[in-house]
NUKOL-632248 format. One line per field, with one value per residue (C-alpha): residue number from 1; residue in three letters; x, y, z. Coordinates in Angstrom, 3 decimals. Layout:
# NUKOL-632248
num c(NUM/...)
residuo c(Ala/...)
east c(X/...)
north c(Y/...)
up c(Z/...)
This chain:
# NUKOL-632248
num c(1/2/3/4/5/6/7/8/9/10/11/12/13/14/15/16/17/18/19/20/21/22/23/24/25/26/27/28/29/30/31/32/33/34/35/36/37/38/39/40/41/42/43/44/45/46/47/48/49/50/51/52/53/54/55/56/57/58/59/60/61/62/63/64/65/66/67/68/69/70/71/72/73/74/75/76/77/78/79/80/81/82/83/84/85/86/87/88/89/90/91/92/93/94/95/96/97/98/99/100/101/102/103/104/105/106/107/108/109/110/111/112/113/114/115/116/117/118/119/120/121/122/123/124/125/126/127/128/129/130/131/132/133/134/135/136/137/138/139/140/141/142/143/144/145/146/147/148/149/150/151/152/153/154/155/156/157/158/159/160/161/162/163/164/165/166/167/168/169/170/171/172/173/174/175/176/177/178/179/180/181/182/183/184/185/186/187/188/189/190/191/192/193/194/195/196/197/198/199/200/201/202/203/204/205/206/207/208/209/210/211/212/213/214/215/216/217/218/219/220/221/222/223/224/225/226/227/228/229/230/231/232/233/234/235/236/237/238/239/240/241/242/243/244/245/246/247/248/249/250/251/252/253/254/255/256/257/258/259/260/261/262/263/264/265/266/267/268/269/270/271/272/273)
residuo c(Met/Asn/Leu/Leu/Ser/Ser/Ala/Lys/Ile/Asn/Leu/Asn/Leu/Lys/Ile/Ala/Pro/Val/Leu/Ser/Gly/Asn/Leu/His/Glu/Leu/Val/Ser/Asp/Ile/Ile/Pro/Ile/Gly/Ile/Phe/Asp/Lys/Ile/Glu/Ile/Leu/Glu/Asn/Asn/Glu/Asn/Ile/Ile/Lys/Tyr/Asp/Lys/Glu/Glu/Leu/Asn/Asp/Thr/Phe/Thr/Thr/Val/His/Lys/Ala/Leu/Gln/Leu/Ile/Lys/Lys/Ser/Asn/Pro/Thr/Phe/Asp/Lys/Lys/Phe/Ile/Ile/Asn/Ile/Ser/Lys/Asn/Ile/Pro/Ile/Gln/Ser/Gly/Leu/Gly/Gly/Gly/Ser/Ser/Asn/Ala/Gly/Thr/Val/Ile/Ser/Tyr/Leu/Cys/Lys/Glu/Tyr/Glu/Leu/Asn/Ile/Pro/Ser/Phe/Gly/Glu/Ile/Ala/Gln/Ser/Ile/Gly/Ser/Asp/Val/Pro/Phe/Phe/Val/Gln/Gly/Cys/Ala/Ala/Arg/Val/Glu/Gly/Ile/Gly/Gln/Lys/Ile/Thr/Gln/Leu/Asp/Ser/Ile/Pro/Asn/Met/Asp/Leu/Leu/Ile/Ala/Val/Pro/Lys/Phe/Gly/Leu/Ser/Thr/Lys/Asp/Val/Phe/Asn/Glu/Phe/Asp/Lys/Leu/Glu/Val/Val/Asp/Ser/Pro/Lys/Tyr/Gln/Trp/Ser/Gln/Ile/Asp/Ile/Phe/Asn/Asp/Leu/Phe/Tyr/Ser/Ala/Ser/Gln/Ile/Gln/Pro/Glu/Ile/Leu/Glu/Ile/Lys/Lys/Ser/Leu/Glu/Asn/Lys/Leu/Asn/Glu/Arg/Phe/His/Met/Ser/Gly/Ser/Gly/Ser/Ser/Leu/Phe/Ala/Ile/Ile/Asp/Asp/Pro/Ala/Lys/His/Gly/Asp/Leu/Gln/Val/Glu/Asn/Leu/Asn/Leu/Gln/Ser/Leu/Phe/Ile/Thr/Lys/Lys/Ile/Asp/Cys/Ser/Phe/Ser/Gln/Asn/Asp/Asp)
east c(99.219/101.499/105.268/108.237/111.170/114.439/117.420/120.998/124.528/127.618/130.199/132.788/132.717/135.472/134.939/136.836/138.064/137.138/133.546/131.503/129.129/128.017/128.340/131.253/132.161/132.243/132.772/130.745/129.674/126.122/123.767/120.029/119.199/116.094/114.894/111.852/109.619/106.067/104.603/100.921/100.133/96.589/95.289/93.793/92.544/95.639/99.091/99.217/102.199/101.726/104.294/103.729/106.635/105.042/108.328/108.496/105.039/106.336/109.230/109.665/110.907/112.623/109.213/107.938/111.058/110.514/106.951/108.212/110.944/108.587/106.296/109.217/110.237/106.619/104.893/101.598/101.218/98.309/97.723/97.940/98.352/97.986/101.150/101.245/104.684/105.291/108.888/110.838/114.269/115.753/116.115/119.652/121.138/123.104/120.726/119.160/115.515/114.584/116.516/114.873/111.393/112.088/113.662/110.795/108.159/110.027/110.492/106.906/105.128/107.311/106.757/103.066/102.163/104.811/106.521/109.987/112.383/114.347/118.075/120.197/122.135/118.945/117.855/121.185/121.337/117.679/117.037/120.214/123.209/121.801/118.478/119.654/120.868/117.356/115.781/118.059/117.399/120.180/123.670/125.819/128.947/127.882/130.214/130.366/127.683/125.595/124.561/126.835/125.451/127.150/125.300/127.434/126.456/129.613/128.780/127.921/125.011/125.774/124.140/124.377/124.035/122.987/123.429/121.748/122.838/120.358/121.658/121.436/123.959/123.141/124.661/125.248/127.065/129.278/130.308/130.938/133.225/134.942/135.719/137.505/139.795/142.958/142.194/143.753/143.536/140.832/141.830/140.527/139.230/138.833/135.889/135.399/137.768/135.749/137.411/135.267/135.961/134.341/136.028/133.390/133.895/136.512/134.368/131.357/133.422/134.520/130.848/129.701/132.681/130.356/130.273/133.862/132.891/129.874/131.898/134.564/131.978/130.101/133.312/134.404/131.046/130.045/133.439/132.442/134.085/131.789/131.852/129.815/127.314/127.026/127.344/126.245/125.239/124.515/127.232/127.149/128.932/129.047/128.319/128.747/126.066/122.910/121.519/124.448/123.097/119.363/118.843/120.578/118.671/119.075/118.787/121.882/123.888/122.569/121.217/118.107/117.667/119.279/118.583/119.693/119.187/120.797/121.639/118.568/118.225/116.143/115.500/111.741/108.805/105.069/101.775/98.176/95.962)
north c(132.868/129.915/130.405/128.204/128.534/127.088/125.356/126.680/125.388/126.990/126.609/127.714/128.742/130.620/131.024/133.632/132.443/135.783/136.271/139.337/139.625/136.003/135.167/134.134/136.294/134.426/134.686/132.365/132.144/130.815/129.755/128.958/125.486/123.758/121.976/123.651/123.867/125.057/127.950/128.985/132.401/133.598/136.537/135.463/136.891/135.607/134.393/130.611/128.729/125.077/122.604/119.200/117.961/117.579/118.078/121.656/122.576/122.680/124.981/128.760/128.593/130.977/131.910/132.924/135.063/136.569/137.685/139.098/141.096/142.407/143.713/145.347/147.143/148.088/148.807/149.936/146.866/144.900/142.112/138.541/135.318/131.576/130.124/126.492/125.074/121.780/120.683/119.021/120.432/118.049/119.445/120.027/119.295/122.476/123.284/126.299/125.203/127.133/130.217/130.054/129.862/133.001/134.919/134.058/135.190/138.488/139.141/138.387/140.195/143.303/143.570/142.684/145.091/147.768/147.340/148.324/145.413/144.930/145.641/142.679/143.104/142.739/139.759/137.995/138.589/137.857/134.913/133.555/134.385/132.720/134.572/137.870/135.809/134.411/137.849/139.011/135.805/135.476/133.925/136.079/136.445/136.668/138.314/139.554/137.880/137.443/141.069/141.986/140.619/141.111/139.676/137.342/137.333/135.534/132.095/129.825/127.393/124.002/120.627/119.171/115.842/116.327/113.471/113.818/111.359/109.775/111.988/115.750/118.132/121.002/124.273/125.282/122.038/122.282/125.863/124.953/122.160/124.583/126.896/124.051/123.127/124.677/126.675/125.117/125.920/123.837/121.909/123.661/122.296/124.631/124.454/127.085/129.452/129.096/127.694/124.950/124.345/124.350/125.328/123.485/120.058/118.910/120.101/118.272/115.098/115.257/115.277/112.698/110.699/108.750/111.738/110.928/107.371/108.512/111.060/108.489/105.852/108.292/109.387/105.805/104.533/107.526/108.848/112.398/114.796/115.635/118.649/119.588/122.449/124.834/123.109/119.790/117.140/117.323/116.619/117.919/117.208/119.420/116.986/117.069/114.559/114.383/111.497/109.304/109.341/109.209/105.665/106.052/104.731/106.109/102.614/101.461/104.409/104.356/107.925/109.773/111.657/112.063/114.981/115.764/119.509/122.675/126.288/128.519/132.257/133.143/131.463/132.067/132.314/132.837/132.124/132.963/129.968)
up c(96.138/95.471/95.574/94.773/97.148/95.829/97.342/97.009/96.622/98.131/95.379/97.894/101.525/103.363/107.101/109.122/112.559/114.131/115.272/114.367/117.311/117.705/113.997/111.829/108.895/105.599/101.883/99.631/96.021/96.138/93.334/93.422/92.077/90.796/93.933/95.477/98.515/97.854/99.845/99.839/101.382/102.043/104.055/107.369/110.644/112.439/111.525/111.122/109.698/108.821/107.496/105.959/108.134/111.561/113.466/112.188/113.508/117.112/116.198/115.985/112.400/109.997/108.583/112.025/112.394/108.931/109.781/113.057/111.306/108.603/111.330/113.139/109.943/109.124/112.471/110.902/108.672/110.125/107.565/108.807/106.876/106.829/105.296/104.232/103.406/101.619/102.163/99.365/100.257/102.846/106.392/107.814/104.419/103.685/100.812/102.577/102.710/105.867/104.761/101.327/102.882/104.960/102.075/99.724/102.243/102.874/99.146/98.222/101.093/100.866/97.117/97.143/99.979/99.170/102.505/103.695/103.275/106.496/106.114/105.091/108.334/110.406/108.340/108.758/112.498/113.248/110.961/109.400/107.235/104.092/104.167/102.514/99.560/99.098/99.400/96.608/94.711/92.117/92.009/94.269/96.379/99.981/102.495/106.099/108.219/105.066/104.687/101.794/98.516/95.136/92.188/90.033/86.376/85.312/86.806/83.879/83.746/85.241/85.751/89.239/90.994/94.635/97.088/100.493/103.222/105.595/108.423/108.740/110.267/112.627/111.411/115.042/115.830/112.741/113.569/117.200/116.009/113.599/116.530/118.381/115.519/114.155/111.004/107.902/104.214/102.558/99.434/96.327/93.019/90.065/87.704/84.986/86.818/90.044/93.162/94.676/98.403/101.824/105.075/107.098/105.535/108.016/110.959/109.535/109.111/112.761/113.860/111.312/109.971/107.693/105.341/104.356/103.479/101.496/99.549/98.699/97.729/95.458/93.737/93.160/91.930/89.788/88.683/89.698/92.158/95.142/97.445/100.506/100.409/103.362/106.736/105.198/104.915/101.193/98.659/95.087/91.865/88.760/85.912/82.130/81.187/83.364/81.256/82.384/85.946/85.128/86.402/89.795/92.815/96.347/97.802/95.890/97.216/100.823/100.582/101.771/98.484/95.108/92.748/89.218/88.821/87.580/88.389/87.923/87.451/90.519/93.868/93.907/91.543/91.938/90.211/91.068/91.716)
């Protein structure tokens, strides 16, 4: 079975200064977008997870944690799998690639084998706060530690320009920096009655000041307003005319990647091969 596992954008991100357990509580409107990793899942005599990015093959990843949690929630389930993952979503970019991979695997295996889906609270605590969103799959408001998901049908379609710097940002490092700083209200920009903002942007800029220069340069060169997704480092702009930016080159903008994409209906899809 071949699956597509999408990226996401945080249209807004409010972080509470008080910790719930060892996690921050948050409120975020999140949408799935049309940038995808590819996942191949086949039954096997043992669990093997392989990535096309070699640095991930020495790591206990979100997909390892997902299989572990599925087994915990379904003790008698004895199937094992070889899972091959081709990464297109940049790592440490705030686009949710690892979370999406885990959510897609949980959604597919639990549906295909009629398994109990772990609770969203367990998923958020054991794997990550974005993963329940990807299990649910649609545009949603995510609250608490990621376990409270409210589907949002009112978010309109949108075209997006995604700029990924050459550096990544560790989610853990950005939150640690956030904890050191005085909490201030993030500046808000309104689009289609949606507040666009990110409480982690200042923390990210303290760790990697270059993100401020990149944001300013993109806005000046492209005449678009850019915002950070998640804990960074990706910046996104909601654009009116995708064709206007069709000939952009990453080399000219000093970026790792540049995507023109859009909001999609569901964060994963599948087809038999």
